[in-house]
C-alpha positions, 0 to 999 in steps of 0.5 A: 758708648752713649750718644753725644747730646749735640749729635743726638739732637741733630740725628733727631732733626734728621729723622724729621728732615727725612720724614719731611722729604718723604712728605714732599715726594708724596706731594710730588707723586700726588701732583703727577697722579693728576697728569698723564705721567703715571711713571713719574708718579711712581718714581716720586711715590717710591722716592717718598717710601725710600725717604721714610725708610731713611727716617727709620734708619736714623730712628733705629740708630738713635734707639740702638744708641740708647738715646731718646727719639723726639719726633717733631711736626712735619710741614705741609709740602708744596703741592702745585707745580708747573711741569715735570721739569719744575718737579724735578728741579724741586727734587734736585734742590731737595736732594741737595738740601738733604746732602747738606744736612748729612754733611753737617751731621758728619762734621759733628760726628767727627768733632765728637769722635763718634766713629759709629755715627760716621759709618752710618753717615758715610752710607747716607753720603754715598746714597746722596751722591747717587740720588743727586746724579740720578735726578740731574740726569733726569733733569737733563733729559727733560730739558732735551725733551722740552715740551715734546709730548712723545719724548715726555711720555718715553721719559715717563715710561722709563721713570716708572720702570726704574728700580729704586735704591736705598732699601726699597723693594719696588720701582722708582728712584732712591734717596 
C-alpha cells in the first residue's frame, strides 16, 4: 500500500518536528550545563536523544512505506531560561505541542483509512501521555521546592538518575 500524499507530507513534517524537539531539549540541556544542576542537564540531554530516536522512527516508517523523505531546516531553539521551573514549563508546552501534532496526524490517518499509520501513531500518543505526565509531576515538585537550594538539589539528583523511555538506553526522561 502506498502512502497517501497528504499523510506523507505530514509525516515528513513530523520528522522535522521531532528533530526540532531534539534541538530544543539539547538547548535546555546546554543551559543546565551552565548551572549546578547536572541531573536536570542529563534529563534534558536524554530527552533530546529520545526525540531524535522518534524522528528516526518516523523516518523509517516513511522509507518502509516507499515514500520520499524530505528533510527541512531546523530552527534555532531558545537558549536562555530564568530557572529550572522555567525550563520545565517550556518542556511541558513542547510536549503538549508534539501531542497536538500527532493527534492531527492520527486524524488524517483515520480519514485516509491508513491503519498501519494509525498503529504507529497510537504508540506515539501513548508515549506523549506518559511524557506530559512526567513533566507535569516534575513541575509540581519544582513549584513545591520554590527557591530552596536543598530541595532543588534533591530534585536535580532524582532527575539525573531517572530512566528514560521511548527506546533510549540511558537515563533521563522520554518523549
